[in-house]
Backbone as CSV, one residue per row, in Angstrom:
resi,resn,N_x,N_y,N_z,CA_x,CA_y,CA_z,C_x,C_y,C_z
1,MET,-44.634,5.629,-17.388,-43.971,6.646,-16.593,-43.248,6.036,-15.385
2,ARG,-43.903,5.090,-14.738,-43.280,4.486,-13.553,-42.018,3.741,-13.921
3,ALA,-42.028,3.049,-15.049,-40.846,2.300,-15.482,-39.696,3.260,-15.762
4,ALA,-39.985,4.396,-16.371,-38.926,5.363,-16.668,-38.317,5.892,-15.379
5,GLY,-39.145,6.169,-14.363,-38.650,6.640,-13.076,-37.799,5.587,-12.388
6,ARG,-38.222,4.323,-12.445,-37.421,3.247,-11.849,-36.092,3.094,-12.564
7,ASN,-36.126,3.150,-13.881,-34.894,3.018,-14.643,-33.932,4.189,-14.363
8,ARG,-34.472,5.383,-14.196,-33.647,6.551,-13.872,-33.012,6.380,-12.502
9,ARG,-33.781,5.893,-11.531,-33.243,5.653,-10.199,-32.144,4.592,-10.231
10,ARG,-32.383,3.537,-10.955,-31.386,2.477,-11.091,-30.097,3.008,-11.727
11,ALA,-30.274,3.809,-12.755,-29.106,4.413,-13.428,-28.329,5.317,-12.464
12,MET,-29.064,6.100,-11.679,-28.408,6.964,-10.710,-27.680,6.172,-9.634
13,LEU,-28.305,5.109,-9.154,-27.634,4.237,-8.159,-26.394,3.582,-8.751
14,LEU,-26.494,3.143,-9.983,-25.340,2.524,-10.624,-24.201,3.536,-10.805
15,CYS,-24.534,4.754,-11.229,-23.513,5.781,-11.379,-22.884,6.130,-10.034
16,GLY,-23.686,6.204,-8.965,-23.181,6.465,-7.632,-22.235,5.355,-7.161
17,ALA,-22.632,4.103,-7.400,-21.807,2.983,-7.006,-20.490,2.985,-7.760
18,LEU,-20.523,3.243,-9.044,-19.302,3.305,-9.850,-18.386,4.434,-9.405
19,LEU,-18.970,5.579,-9.081,-18.181,6.710,-8.602,-17.523,6.353,-7.258
20,PHE,-18.268,5.729,-6.360,-17.721,5.318,-5.062,-16.556,4.359,-5.286
21,CYS,-16.734,3.364,-6.163,-15.669,2.385,-6.419,-14.430,3.060,-6.995
22,ALA,-14.626,4.007,-7.895,-13.489,4.719,-8.526,-12.718,5.542,-7.473
23,VAL,-13.424,6.208,-6.589,-12.780,7.008,-5.551,-12.013,6.083,-4.592
24,PHE,-12.644,4.956,-4.188,-11.994,3.998,-3.307,-10.744,3.434,-3.943
25,TYR,-10.843,3.049,-5.236,-9.690,2.496,-5.962,-8.546,3.511,-6.024
26,CYS,-8.843,4.752,-6.404,-7.807,5.773,-6.521,-7.171,6.046,-5.176
27,ARG,-7.931,6.057,-4.134,-7.398,6.354,-2.802,-6.486,5.233,-2.273
28,HIS,-6.731,4.031,-2.724,-6.009,2.880,-2.210,-5.061,2.270,-3.218
29,HIS,-4.859,2.867,-4.385,-4.001,2.284,-5.418,-2.582,2.837,-5.280
30,PHE,-1.623,1.929,-5.192,-0.201,2.327,-5.016,0.403,2.808,-6.323
31,THR,1.105,3.936,-6.251,2.041,4.363,-7.268,3.221,4.959,-6.510
32,PRO,4.426,4.897,-7.081,5.570,5.486,-6.384,5.392,6.971,-6.074
33,ALA,4.719,7.722,-6.974,4.498,9.129,-6.717,3.554,9.357,-5.537
34,ARG,2.520,8.557,-5.429,1.580,8.691,-4.297,2.283,8.306,-2.991
35,TRP,3.111,7.265,-3.042,3.857,6.820,-1.876,4.757,7.947,-1.362
36,GLU,5.445,8.622,-2.288,6.347,9.697,-1.905,5.607,10.908,-1.371
37,ALA,4.424,11.179,-1.921,3.684,12.387,-1.550,2.905,12.250,-0.248
38,MET,2.617,11.028,0.193,1.770,10.832,1.360,2.585,10.596,2.622
39,HIS,2.020,11.054,3.738,2.659,10.778,5.044,2.098,9.496,5.621
40,ASN,0.763,9.363,5.612,0.106,8.139,6.089,-0.152,7.266,4.859
41,ARG,0.651,6.202,4.748,0.627,5.343,3.567,-0.101,4.043,3.796
42,GLY,-0.723,3.898,4.942,-1.370,2.644,5.287,-2.352,2.159,4.248
43,ASN,-3.094,3.066,3.586,-4.057,2.702,2.583,-3.397,2.155,1.334
44,LEU,-2.111,2.441,1.102,-1.421,2.003,-0.111,-0.715,0.671,0.019
45,VAL,-0.487,0.227,1.252,0.345,-0.955,1.475,-0.238,-2.218,0.837
46,GLY,-1.526,-2.423,0.972,-2.135,-3.628,0.393,-1.986,-3.668,-1.124
47,SER,-2.213,-2.546,-1.762,-2.054,-2.434,-3.192,-0.595,-2.653,-3.592
48,LEU,0.329,-2.060,-2.858,1.745,-2.216,-3.124,2.140,-3.699,-3.111
49,LEU,1.740,-4.410,-2.057,2.127,-5.809,-1.936,1.442,-6.685,-2.982
50,ARG,0.228,-6.365,-3.372,-0.440,-7.112,-4.452,0.231,-6.884,-5.781
51,GLN,0.578,-5.642,-6.092,1.161,-5.309,-7.366,2.572,-5.877,-7.549
52,TYR,3.307,-5.988,-6.480,4.713,-6.384,-6.552,4.978,-7.709,-5.816
53,ASP,4.032,-8.595,-5.825,4.155,-9.937,-5.243,4.770,-9.937,-3.859
54,GLY,4.294,-9.045,-3.023,4.764,-8.999,-1.643,6.203,-8.498,-1.524
55,LEU,6.746,-7.937,-2.566,8.116,-7.417,-2.664,9.138,-8.559,-2.650
56,MET,8.730,-9.801,-2.629,9.622,-10.929,-2.522,10.603,-10.965,-3.707
57,GLY,11.855,-11.147,-3.370,12.884,-11.287,-4.425,13.429,-9.961,-4.959
58,MET,12.888,-8.821,-4.516,13.381,-7.540,-4.988,14.717,-7.220,-4.335
59,GLN,15.580,-6.550,-5.089,16.883,-6.101,-4.595,16.719,-4.748,-3.885
60,GLU,17.735,-4.380,-3.101,17.703,-3.094,-2.414,17.579,-1.926,-3.380
61,ALA,18.278,-1.979,-4.513,18.225,-0.893,-5.491,16.807,-0.754,-6.059
62,GLU,16.109,-1.887,-6.271,14.745,-1.817,-6.748,13.829,-1.221,-5.679
63,LEU,14.067,-1.510,-4.424,13.283,-0.911,-3.347,13.504,0.598,-3.290
64,ASP,14.770,1.036,-3.515,15.048,2.467,-3.530,14.256,3.173,-4.616
65,VAL,14.182,2.574,-5.799,13.450,3.204,-6.878,11.949,3.227,-6.588
66,LEU,11.442,2.121,-6.042,10.012,1.981,-5.795,9.517,2.796,-4.609
67,LEU,10.223,2.715,-3.466,9.756,3.283,-2.225,10.607,4.421,-1.699
68,GLY,11.686,4.717,-2.364,12.568,5.753,-1.902,13.693,5.180,-1.027
69,PRO,14.832,5.820,-1.016,15.970,5.272,-0.253,15.773,5.420,1.234
70,VAL,16.066,4.385,1.964,16.167,4.389,3.435,17.403,3.597,3.779
71,SER,17.880,3.790,4.965,19.085,3.046,5.346,18.735,1.617,5.699
72,THR,19.672,0.725,5.413,19.556,-0.694,5.767,20.301,-0.875,7.061
73,GLU,19.667,-1.467,8.040,20.280,-1.629,9.356,20.368,-3.088,9.737
74,ALA,21.389,-3.419,10.512,21.510,-4.758,11.041,20.756,-4.756,12.365
75,TRP,19.870,-5.728,12.528,19.069,-5.781,13.755,18.857,-7.264,14.116
76,GLN,19.384,-7.644,15.252,19.295,-9.020,15.772,19.725,-10.039,14.718
77,GLY,20.842,-9.753,14.054,21.419,-10.678,13.108,20.792,-10.671,11.723
78,GLU,19.850,-9.763,11.480,19.209,-9.677,10.174,19.361,-8.249,9.632
79,LEU,19.288,-8.151,8.320,19.280,-6.844,7.705,17.838,-6.451,7.467
80,ARG,17.517,-5.195,7.762,16.140,-4.754,7.569,16.090,-3.293,7.141
81,ARG,14.997,-2.950,6.507,14.716,-1.584,6.102,13.351,-1.210,6.669
82,CYS,13.258,-0.026,7.262,12.017,0.419,7.902,11.372,1.555,7.111
83,TYR,10.124,1.370,6.760,9.372,2.398,6.021,8.175,2.830,6.890
84,TRP,8.072,4.125,7.109,6.937,4.672,7.845,5.689,4.572,7.005
85,ILE,4.625,3.947,7.509,3.350,3.867,6.783,2.222,4.566,7.516
86,GLY,2.441,4.943,8.753,1.376,5.625,9.487,0.249,4.658,9.817
87,SER,-0.953,5.201,9.828,-2.127,4.354,10.159,-2.958,4.135,8.916
88,GLY,-3.928,3.264,9.048,-4.875,3.057,7.914,-4.764,1.719,7.264
89,ARG,-3.818,0.858,7.684,-3.702,-0.453,7.086,-4.752,-1.388,7.677
90,GLY,-5.723,-1.779,6.898,-6.760,-2.657,7.374,-7.501,-2.033,8.532
91,LEU,-7.568,-2.734,9.646,-8.212,-2.234,10.824,-7.231,-1.637,11.846
92,GLU,-5.971,-1.511,11.414,-4.931,-0.951,12.305,-5.101,0.560,12.354
93,TRP,-5.386,1.103,13.526,-5.567,2.527,13.682,-4.331,3.185,14.276
94,PHE,-3.361,2.375,14.683,-2.179,2.911,15.306,-1.093,3.070,14.268
95,PRO,-0.236,4.075,14.399,0.858,4.265,13.439,1.775,3.048,13.418
96,GLU,2.244,2.708,12.224,3.093,1.523,12.048,4.254,1.812,11.140
97,TYR,5.209,0.892,11.205,6.306,0.826,10.240,6.126,-0.444,9.447
98,MET,6.455,-0.417,8.169,6.551,-1.647,7.387,8.030,-2.006,7.403
99,ILE,8.325,-3.192,7.908,9.696,-3.654,8.004,9.953,-4.670,6.907
100,VAL,10.950,-4.384,6.070,11.337,-5.272,4.981,12.641,-5.968,5.378
101,TYR,12.597,-7.270,5.563,13.762,-8.030,5.955,14.462,-8.584,4.714
102,LEU,15.800,-8.446,4.675,16.573,-8.850,3.519,17.328,-10.137,3.825
103,LEU,17.453,-10.969,2.825,18.246,-12.182,2.915,19.715,-11.822,2.741
104,GLU,20.607,-12.824,2.904,22.038,-12.572,2.770,22.440,-12.029,1.411
105,ASP,21.688,-12.430,0.344,22.035,-11.953,-0.993,21.433,-10.563,-1.309
106,GLY,20.776,-9.946,-0.324,20.248,-8.598,-0.519,18.861,-8.545,-1.096
107,THR,18.209,-9.697,-1.244,16.831,-9.706,-1.746,15.836,-9.753,-0.573
108,VAL,14.637,-9.308,-0.852,13.599,-9.286,0.199,13.213,-10.698,0.567
109,GLY,13.207,-10.975,1.858,12.829,-12.278,2.367,11.442,-12.307,2.971
110,ARG,11.083,-11.222,3.690,9.735,-11.141,4.248,9.432,-9.680,4.595
111,VAL,8.139,-9.424,4.786,7.662,-8.102,5.166,6.795,-8.270,6.408
112,GLU,7.075,-7.452,7.414,6.299,-7.466,8.642,5.950,-6.027,9.040
113,TYR,5.147,-5.870,10.084,4.726,-4.565,10.544,4.987,-4.448,12.031
114,GLU,5.372,-3.230,12.443,5.580,-2.929,13.865,4.872,-1.644,14.208
115,TRP,4.276,-1.619,15.376,3.681,-0.364,15.825,4.782,0.633,16.126
116,ALA,4.485,1.858,15.868,5.473,2.920,16.132,5.514,3.225,17.612
């Protein structure tokens, strides 16, 4: 009887851990639809950059399809695109922008973050 009770508890703990992991994964997994639907996208940024190799080498048109169209602006001699991500990225609690800097050929050169 004791072994059955222990096994049942272990099974319940395992199910709880799996459920927690599934909820965490879904909450933090990037998809273009989730990006469009959310205001605070900080939880999605890590997944976005992992899935798309840090966005390196992507063209502006590809960024439009993936993240939605935003204007490209010239800023201090560089071209950049600003995406609102809100808070939630790592330990950052303050609202932020994800800044995508473009090279002369229109491909992504680097990604940085700025506080709003």
